[in-house]
C-alpha positions as CSV (number, residue, x, y, z in Angstrom):
1,M,-18.3,61.3,-25.2
2,I,-14.7,60.1,-25.0
3,V,-12.4,61.2,-27.8
4,L,-9.1,59.4,-28.0
5,L,-6.2,61.8,-28.1
6,N,-3.0,61.4,-30.1
7,T,0.1,59.6,-28.9
8,D,1.6,62.7,-27.3
9,L,-0.8,62.6,-24.4
10,N,-2.0,65.6,-22.4
11,L,-2.8,64.0,-19.0
12,E,-4.9,66.8,-17.6
13,R,-7.2,66.9,-20.6
14,E,-7.7,63.1,-20.6
15,A,-8.5,63.0,-16.9
16,L,-11.1,65.6,-17.4
17,A,-12.6,63.8,-20.4
18,V,-12.7,60.5,-18.7
19,D,-14.1,61.8,-15.5
20,R,-16.9,63.6,-17.3
21,A,-17.7,60.5,-19.3
22,R,-17.7,58.4,-16.1
23,G,-20.5,60.5,-14.7
24,S,-22.7,59.6,-17.7
25,A,-21.7,56.0,-18.2
26,W,-24.3,54.6,-15.8
27,S,-27.2,55.7,-18.0
28,I,-28.4,53.4,-20.8
29,S,-28.6,56.3,-23.2
30,F,-24.9,56.7,-23.0
31,I,-24.2,53.4,-24.8
32,R,-25.4,53.7,-28.4
33,D,-22.5,52.6,-30.6
34,T,-20.2,49.6,-30.3
35,R,-17.4,51.7,-31.6
36,L,-17.3,53.4,-28.2
37,E,-16.4,50.0,-26.7
38,L,-13.5,49.7,-29.1
39,Q,-12.4,53.2,-28.3
40,L,-12.5,52.6,-24.6
41,Q,-10.5,49.3,-24.9
42,S,-7.8,51.0,-27.0
43,F,-7.8,54.0,-24.6
44,A,-7.3,51.7,-21.5
45,Q,-4.4,49.8,-23.2
46,H,-2.8,53.0,-24.4
47,C,-2.8,54.6,-20.9
48,T,-1.4,51.5,-19.4
49,S,1.5,51.3,-21.8
50,W,2.0,55.0,-21.5
51,A,2.2,54.8,-17.7
52,S,4.8,52.0,-17.8
53,R,7.0,54.3,-19.9
54,R,6.6,57.4,-17.8
55,H,6.9,56.4,-14.1
56,T,6.7,60.0,-12.8
57,K,3.0,60.2,-13.6
58,E,2.2,56.6,-13.4
59,R,-0.4,57.1,-10.6
60,S,-2.6,59.4,-12.7
61,A,-2.3,57.5,-15.9
62,S,-3.2,54.2,-14.1
63,R,-6.2,55.9,-12.7
64,I,-7.4,56.9,-16.1
65,A,-6.8,53.5,-17.5
66,T,-8.8,51.8,-14.8
67,I,-11.7,54.2,-15.2
68,A,-11.7,53.3,-18.9
69,R,-11.8,49.6,-18.1
70,V,-14.7,50.1,-15.8
71,L,-16.5,52.0,-18.5
72,L,-15.8,49.2,-20.9
73,F,-17.3,46.7,-18.6
74,K,-20.4,48.9,-18.2
75,C,-20.7,49.2,-22.0
76,A,-20.9,45.5,-22.4
77,H,-23.3,45.2,-19.5
78,T,-25.7,47.8,-20.8
79,R,-25.7,46.4,-24.3
80,A,-26.6,43.0,-22.9
81,E,-29.5,44.4,-21.0
82,R,-30.9,46.2,-24.1
83,K,-30.8,43.0,-26.1
84,G,-32.6,41.1,-23.4
85,K,-29.7,38.7,-22.6
86,S,-29.5,36.9,-19.3
87,R,-27.9,38.6,-16.3
88,R,-26.8,35.5,-14.5
89,G,-23.8,36.9,-12.7
90,F,-21.8,38.9,-15.2
91,K,-21.0,36.2,-17.7
92,D,-23.1,37.4,-20.6
93,S,-22.4,41.1,-20.1
94,N,-18.7,40.5,-20.1
95,R,-18.6,38.3,-23.2
96,S,-16.4,40.7,-25.3
97,L,-13.8,41.0,-22.5
98,E,-13.8,37.3,-22.0
99,T,-12.8,36.5,-25.5
100,M,-9.9,39.0,-25.7
101,Q,-6.7,37.1,-26.2
102,R,-4.2,37.0,-23.4
103,R,-0.6,35.8,-23.3
104,V,-0.6,33.0,-20.7
105,S,2.3,31.3,-19.0
106,Y,1.6,28.0,-17.3
107,F,3.9,26.4,-14.8
108,M,3.8,22.7,-14.3
109,D,6.0,20.1,-12.7
110,N,4.8,16.5,-12.8
111,E,6.9,15.7,-9.8
112,V,4.8,17.9,-7.5
113,G,1.9,15.5,-7.7
114,G,4.1,12.7,-6.3
115,Y,4.6,14.1,-2.8
116,Y,2.5,12.6,0.0
117,Y,1.6,14.4,3.2
118,S,0.5,11.3,5.3
119,Q,-2.1,8.7,5.4
120,G,-5.6,10.1,5.9
121,H,-4.4,13.7,5.5
122,P,-6.9,15.8,3.4
123,M,-4.2,17.7,1.5
124,K,-3.2,15.6,-1.5
125,P,-0.7,17.1,-4.0
126,H,-1.9,14.4,-6.4
127,R,-4.6,16.8,-7.4
128,I,-2.0,18.9,-9.2
129,A,-1.0,15.9,-11.4
130,M,-4.7,15.4,-12.2
131,T,-5.1,19.0,-13.2
132,H,-2.1,18.9,-15.5
133,N,-3.4,15.8,-17.1
134,L,-6.7,17.4,-17.8
135,V,-4.9,20.5,-19.3
136,L,-3.2,18.1,-21.7
137,A,-6.4,16.2,-22.5
138,Y,-8.3,19.3,-23.4
139,G,-5.3,20.5,-25.5
140,L,-5.0,23.8,-23.6
141,Y,-1.2,23.6,-23.7
142,R,-1.3,24.5,-27.3
143,Q,-2.7,28.0,-26.5
144,M,-0.1,29.0,-23.8
145,E,3.6,28.9,-23.0
146,V,4.3,25.9,-20.6
147,Y,7.3,26.0,-18.3
148,R,8.8,23.6,-15.9
149,P,9.5,25.7,-12.8
150,R,12.9,25.8,-11.2
151,S,13.3,25.3,-7.4
152,A,13.4,28.4,-5.3
153,A,16.7,29.2,-3.8
154,P,17.0,29.4,0.0
155,E,18.0,33.1,-0.4
156,E,14.7,33.8,-2.1
157,I,12.6,32.0,0.5
158,T,14.3,34.0,3.3
159,D,13.0,37.2,1.7
160,F,10.0,36.6,3.9
161,H,10.6,33.6,6.1
162,S,13.2,33.6,8.9
163,S,16.5,32.0,8.2
164,D,16.2,29.7,11.3
165,Y,12.9,28.4,9.9
166,V,14.2,27.9,6.4
167,N,17.4,26.1,7.7
168,F,15.2,23.8,9.7
169,L,13.1,22.9,6.7
170,R,16.2,22.2,4.7
171,R,17.7,19.8,7.3
172,V,14.8,18.0,8.9
173,N,13.4,14.7,7.5
174,P,11.4,11.8,9.0
175,D,14.6,9.9,9.6
176,N,16.3,12.5,11.8
177,A,13.2,14.1,13.3
178,A,14.2,13.0,16.9
179,E,17.2,15.4,16.6
180,F,14.8,18.4,16.1
181,E,12.3,17.8,18.8
182,K,12.3,21.4,20.0
183,E,12.3,22.9,16.5
184,L,9.3,20.7,15.5
185,T,7.3,22.2,18.3
186,R,8.6,25.7,17.7
187,F,7.8,25.7,14.0
188,N,4.6,23.6,14.2
189,V,5.9,20.9,11.9
190,G,5.4,17.2,12.5
191,R,3.5,17.6,15.8
192,V,1.3,14.8,16.9
193,G,-2.2,15.6,15.9
194,G,-1.0,18.7,14.0
195,D,-2.1,19.8,10.5
196,C,1.5,20.1,9.1
197,P,3.1,16.7,9.0
198,L,6.8,16.0,8.3
199,F,7.1,13.9,5.2
200,D,9.8,12.8,2.7
201,G,10.8,15.6,0.3
202,L,9.1,18.3,2.3
203,Y,11.7,21.0,1.5
204,D,11.9,20.0,-2.2
205,F,8.1,20.3,-2.4
206,C,8.2,23.8,-1.0
207,Q,11.0,24.8,-3.4
208,K,9.1,23.6,-6.4
209,Y,5.8,25.3,-5.8
210,T,7.4,28.5,-4.5
211,G,9.8,28.7,-7.5
212,A,6.8,28.5,-9.8
213,S,5.0,31.4,-8.2
214,I,8.1,33.6,-8.1
215,D,8.9,32.8,-11.8
216,G,5.2,33.6,-12.7
217,A,5.7,37.0,-11.1
218,R,8.8,37.6,-13.1
219,K,7.0,36.7,-16.3
220,L,4.6,39.5,-15.5
221,I,7.4,42.0,-14.6
222,A,9.2,41.2,-17.9
223,G,6.0,41.9,-19.9
224,E,6.3,38.4,-21.4
225,S,2.8,37.3,-20.1
226,D,-0.5,38.9,-19.2
227,I,-1.5,36.0,-17.0
228,A,0.8,33.5,-15.2
229,I,-0.7,30.3,-13.7
230,N,0.7,28.1,-10.9
231,W,-1.9,25.7,-9.6
232,S,0.7,24.1,-7.2
233,G,1.0,27.4,-5.3
234,G,-1.5,29.4,-3.2
235,L,-0.4,28.1,0.2
236,H,-1.6,31.2,2.0
237,H,-1.5,30.2,5.7
238,A,2.2,29.9,6.2
239,K,3.7,32.5,8.6
240,K,7.2,34.0,8.8
241,A,8.5,31.4,11.1
242,E,5.8,28.8,11.4
243,A,3.9,26.3,9.3
244,S,0.1,26.5,9.4
245,G,-2.9,25.0,7.7
246,F,-1.1,22.5,5.5
247,C,1.2,25.4,4.4
248,Y,5.0,25.5,5.0
249,V,6.3,28.3,2.7
250,N,4.1,31.2,1.7
251,D,4.7,31.4,-2.0
252,I,2.1,34.1,-2.4
253,V,3.9,36.5,-0.1
254,L,7.2,35.8,-1.9
255,A,5.6,36.4,-5.3
256,I,4.1,39.7,-4.2
257,L,7.4,40.8,-2.9
258,E,8.8,40.0,-6.3
259,L,6.1,42.0,-8.0
260,L,6.7,45.0,-5.7
261,R,10.2,45.3,-7.2
262,Y,8.5,46.7,-10.3
263,F,4.8,47.4,-9.7
264,P,3.9,50.2,-7.3
265,R,0.8,48.5,-5.9
266,V,-0.4,44.9,-5.8
267,L,-3.9,43.7,-5.0
268,Y,-4.3,40.2,-3.5
269,I,-7.7,38.5,-3.9
270,D,-8.5,35.3,-2.0
271,I,-11.6,33.1,-2.8
272,D,-10.6,30.2,-0.7
273,V,-13.1,29.1,1.9
274,H,-10.5,29.8,4.6
275,H,-9.2,33.3,5.4
276,G,-5.8,34.2,3.8
277,D,-4.3,35.0,7.2
278,G,-0.7,34.5,6.3
279,V,-0.7,36.9,3.4
280,E,-2.8,39.5,5.3
281,E,-0.4,39.3,8.3
282,A,2.6,39.8,6.1
283,F,1.3,43.1,4.6
284,Y,-0.9,44.3,7.4
285,A,1.0,47.5,8.0
286,T,1.8,48.6,4.4
287,D,-0.3,50.5,1.8
288,R,1.5,49.0,-1.2
289,V,-0.5,45.8,-0.9
290,M,-4.2,45.5,-0.4
291,T,-5.5,42.1,0.6
292,L,-9.1,41.2,-0.1
293,S,-10.5,37.9,1.2
294,F,-13.9,36.2,0.8
295,H,-14.1,33.4,3.4
296,K,-16.1,31.6,6.0
297,F,-15.9,33.2,9.4
298,G,-17.3,32.1,12.8
299,D,-18.2,28.8,14.4
300,N,-14.5,28.3,15.3
301,F,-13.7,27.8,11.6
302,F,-10.0,27.7,10.8
303,P,-8.0,30.0,11.1
304,G,-10.4,32.1,13.1
305,T,-9.3,35.4,11.6
306,G,-10.7,37.7,9.0
307,D,-13.5,39.6,10.7
308,I,-14.8,42.7,8.9
309,W,-13.2,44.8,11.6
310,D,-9.7,43.5,10.7
311,K,-8.7,46.3,8.4
312,G,-4.9,46.8,8.7
313,A,-2.8,49.0,11.0
314,G,-0.5,51.9,10.7
315,S,0.1,53.0,7.1
316,G,-1.8,49.9,6.1
317,E,-5.0,50.8,7.8
318,Y,-8.0,50.1,5.6
319,Y,-5.8,48.2,3.2
320,A,-6.9,44.8,4.6
321,V,-10.4,44.1,3.4
322,N,-12.3,41.1,4.7
323,F,-15.7,39.8,3.7
324,P,-16.8,37.2,6.3
325,L,-19.4,34.8,5.0
326,K,-21.7,32.1,6.4
327,D,-22.3,28.5,5.4
328,G,-23.9,27.6,2.1
329,I,-23.3,30.6,-0.1
330,D,-24.3,29.9,-3.7
331,D,-23.3,31.3,-7.1
332,E,-25.9,34.1,-7.2
333,S,-25.1,35.5,-3.8
334,Y,-21.4,35.2,-4.4
335,D,-21.6,37.1,-7.7
336,Q,-23.7,39.9,-6.1
337,T,-20.9,40.2,-3.5
338,F,-17.7,39.7,-5.5
339,V,-18.3,42.0,-8.5
340,P,-19.2,45.2,-6.7
341,V,-16.6,44.8,-3.9
342,V,-13.8,44.1,-6.3
343,S,-14.9,46.9,-8.6
344,K,-14.8,49.4,-5.7
345,V,-11.4,48.1,-4.6
346,I,-10.0,48.5,-8.1
347,E,-11.4,52.0,-8.4
348,V,-9.9,53.1,-5.0
349,F,-6.6,51.2,-4.9
350,Q,-5.6,51.3,-8.6
351,P,-3.5,48.2,-8.5
352,S,-0.7,47.7,-11.0
353,A,-0.8,43.9,-10.7
354,I,-3.2,41.3,-9.1
355,V,-2.6,38.0,-7.4
356,L,-5.7,35.8,-7.4
357,Q,-5.8,32.8,-5.0
358,C,-8.3,30.3,-6.3
359,G,-8.8,27.8,-3.5
360,A,-11.2,25.2,-4.6
361,D,-12.4,24.3,-1.1
362,S,-15.2,26.9,-1.6
363,L,-16.8,24.5,-4.0
364,A,-19.8,22.4,-3.1
365,Q,-19.1,18.9,-1.7
366,D,-15.6,19.8,-0.4
367,R,-14.4,17.7,2.5
368,L,-13.4,20.7,4.7
369,G,-15.4,23.5,3.1
370,C,-18.9,24.7,3.8
371,F,-19.8,26.8,0.7
372,N,-22.1,25.7,-2.1
373,L,-20.4,27.1,-5.2
374,T,-20.4,25.4,-8.6
375,T,-17.3,25.4,-10.8
376,R,-19.2,27.9,-13.0
377,G,-19.7,30.3,-10.1
378,H,-16.1,29.9,-9.0
379,A,-14.8,30.5,-12.5
380,N,-16.9,33.7,-12.8
381,C,-14.6,35.3,-10.2
382,V,-11.6,34.5,-12.4
383,R,-13.4,35.7,-15.5
384,F,-14.2,39.1,-13.9
385,V,-10.7,39.6,-12.6
386,R,-9.3,38.7,-16.1
387,S,-11.6,41.2,-17.7
388,L,-9.9,44.0,-15.8
389,N,-6.8,43.6,-18.1
390,I,-4.3,44.0,-15.3
391,P,-1.2,41.8,-15.0
392,L,-2.5,38.7,-13.2
393,L,-0.9,35.9,-11.3
394,V,-3.3,33.0,-10.7
395,V,-2.4,30.4,-8.0
396,G,-4.2,27.4,-6.5
397,G,-4.8,26.9,-2.7
398,G,-7.2,24.7,-0.8
399,G,-9.4,22.0,-2.2
400,Y,-9.9,18.6,-0.6
401,N,-12.1,16.8,-3.1
402,I,-9.4,16.1,-5.6
403,R,-11.9,15.3,-8.4
404,S,-13.6,18.7,-7.9
405,V,-10.3,20.5,-7.7
406,A,-9.0,19.1,-11.0
407,R,-12.3,20.0,-12.7
408,C,-12.3,23.5,-11.2
409,W,-8.7,24.4,-12.1
410,V,-8.7,23.1,-15.7
411,N,-11.9,25.0,-16.3
412,E,-10.3,28.2,-14.9
413,T,-7.3,27.6,-17.1
414,G,-9.7,27.7,-20.0
415,V,-11.2,30.9,-18.6
416,C,-7.8,32.5,-18.5
417,L,-7.3,31.6,-22.1
418,G,-10.8,32.7,-23.1
419,T,-11.7,29.1,-24.2
420,E,-14.9,27.4,-23.4
421,L,-14.4,23.8,-22.5
422,E,-16.8,21.0,-23.3
423,N,-18.6,19.6,-20.3
424,R,-17.8,16.0,-21.3
425,I,-14.3,15.3,-20.0
426,P,-12.0,13.8,-22.6
427,Y,-10.2,10.5,-22.0
428,N,-7.1,10.9,-19.8
429,D,-4.9,9.0,-17.4
430,Y,-7.4,9.7,-14.5
431,W,-10.5,8.9,-16.5
432,E,-12.0,6.6,-13.8
433,Y,-11.7,9.3,-11.1
434,F,-14.5,11.3,-12.8
435,A,-17.0,8.4,-13.0
436,P,-19.8,7.9,-13.3
437,E,-20.9,11.1,-15.1
438,Y,-17.5,12.2,-16.6
439,N,-18.6,15.8,-16.6
440,L,-16.5,18.8,-16.1
441,H,-18.7,20.9,-13.9
442,V,-19.5,20.4,-10.3
443,E,-23.1,21.3,-9.4
444,K,-24.4,22.7,-6.1
445,T,-26.2,20.6,-3.4
446,S,-29.4,21.3,-1.5
447,M,-27.4,23.0,1.3
448,E,-29.2,26.0,2.8
449,N,-27.7,29.4,2.1
450,A,-27.3,31.1,5.5
451,N,-26.2,34.4,3.9
452,S,-29.3,36.6,3.6
453,R,-29.5,39.5,1.2
454,E,-29.6,41.9,4.1
455,Y,-26.5,40.4,5.7
456,L,-24.5,40.7,2.5
457,E,-25.7,44.2,1.8
458,A,-24.7,45.3,5.3
459,L,-21.2,43.9,4.8
460,K,-20.9,45.7,1.5
461,V,-21.9,49.0,3.0
462,K,-19.4,48.7,5.8
463,I,-16.6,47.8,3.4
464,F,-17.4,50.7,1.1
465,E,-17.4,53.0,4.2
466,N,-13.9,51.8,5.0
467,L,-12.7,52.3,1.5
468,R,-14.0,55.9,1.5
469,C,-11.4,56.5,4.2
470,L,-8.7,56.2,1.6
471,N,-8.3,59.5,-0.2
472,A,-6.4,58.2,-3.2
473,A,-4.2,55.3,-4.3
474,P,-0.9,55.4,-2.6
475,S,2.1,56.5,-4.6
476,V,5.7,55.2,-4.4
477,Q,8.9,56.8,-5.4
478,M,10.2,55.1,-8.6
479,Q,13.8,53.9,-8.5
480,E,16.0,51.6,-10.5
481,M,14.6,48.0,-10.2
482,P,16.7,46.1,-7.7
483,P,18.6,43.1,-8.9
484,S,16.9,39.7,-8.9
485,L,18.4,36.5,-7.8
486,Y,17.0,35.0,-10.9
487,E,19.4,37.0,-13.0
488,D,22.5,35.5,-11.4
489,K,21.9,31.9,-10.4
490,G,25.3,30.3,-10.6
491,G,26.9,28.7,-13.6
492,D,28.2,32.0,-15.0
493,D,31.7,30.6,-15.2
494,L,30.4,28.2,-17.8
495,L,29.1,30.9,-20.1
496,D,30.9,32.1,-23.2
497,P,32.4,35.5,-22.3
498,D,32.1,36.7,-25.9
499,T,28.4,35.9,-26.1
500,R,25.7,38.1,-24.6
501,P,23.0,36.0,-22.8
502,T,19.4,36.6,-23.7
503,A,16.3,36.8,-21.4
504,Q,15.2,33.4,-22.8
505,D,18.4,31.7,-21.6
506,G,16.9,31.2,-18.1
507,D,13.6,29.8,-19.3
508,Q,12.9,26.1,-18.9
509,R,10.1,25.8,-21.5
510,Q,8.6,22.3,-21.8
511,S,9.6,20.5,-25.0
512,P,6.7,20.1,-27.4
513,D,7.7,16.5,-27.7
514,E,6.5,16.0,-24.1
515,F,2.9,16.6,-25.1
516,Y,0.6,14.8,-27.5
517,D,-1.0,16.4,-30.6
518,S,-3.6,13.7,-31.3
519,D,-5.4,10.7,-29.9
520,R,-3.3,8.5,-32.2
521,D,-0.2,9.6,-30.4
522,Q,-1.6,8.5,-27.1
523,G,-2.9,5.2,-28.3
524,F,-6.6,6.2,-28.0
525,E,-7.5,6.1,-31.6
526,N,-9.8,3.1,-31.2
527,L,-11.5,4.4,-28.1
528,R,-15.1,5.6,-28.6
């Protein structure tokens, strides 16, 4: 039995109590009183806040908090079993965690949806505008803080990308492309038959989606949000000095670098159908970032990386985790894979923050994808990661059926808020895009699942073996947080020297007047 100790914590006694309870938690007889769940929840939150105040013992306290969260999940799971509830995935067993309130920051810029790659190109930023419109139609903006992101500065982008590459992106455009013939080939931009075309406003587009991801990370660092969402981000293929896979600037890497200013360890989870090769490559030799990717592998599928044997190098060995999948995986198989693997990674790595890439090309009926997930199954991954109660940055990614993408991401915005959305899509600016059924959820097709239970179990065993090679979560020497470019972004000469600026001065929160509070405000009062 776990007994919550007083505010003046004794770390050794708590560790012993939790470890003993952990050994008994797997038996049904251990869960008899719902009060225990409330104790565990309070215990986890208490340890997390305590760890943030005492950096010297953060590693041990974080470990205790994570164990308590795992116990909490098991409590709900066992109680659901005893009551005879359905065990489809983990939705029912995680009900109590799903409804816990979270402070959510949402970054949106209507201009992002106006950029256009090229005629016939599968990547369409217009899907971002459709997603934002559904967020407004469902009224989700009332439950979260909505911000217009700033554009990332060149100095921020060069934290990861080479200065030559960034300068090239700043200067090149379709009108002067002939002057950059060698650079276009070198940086894989605008090549004939290539996947990264040169289009008007390319650098502005990169600045906008990257700035949103960086600012989302800063919201988590400042403790102003539990979850930050940027659906325009998640471009995980971009390399240090090369565009790749429709991606020019890797906003995920830059956001993780920002998180590492404050958080000792960051976990990156990727549920895009394509391997997150750009992020894995960036952190392949470090133990402060663990990358976990569930993706299609084989049959010359892009990008051709992400085998189970790719596990990191040097001090980062075993900190790159890859789960290569075959065609047609469905919700049930994905749940049976995702939950145990992520749970084990959380237990071993003890992340201080999580970045979740929610590429929607893993949905059924995607133009480039080959999985068979529904929007419910895809959202279950977000729901489970949310239940861990660890600071979370959620970004977009792939997705080439724009109708499915908008449905998926608005549904997962609701999941982050703990709000169940109605299946009938409310009237919005893109109403006809969702004809003829006008339903929120995307159902699976008759596609055959090539992932047998034996195949998935063998992969899990191998991954667990690799994780056992890690003795403990890596520690890092705590120092004063380095300055951020965000804190000094020009214009200081215009400030009143006798007035102390506040943290809110840099926020660009959307005015409430930009949204609509009723159908009458939108002119839809007569629509039935």
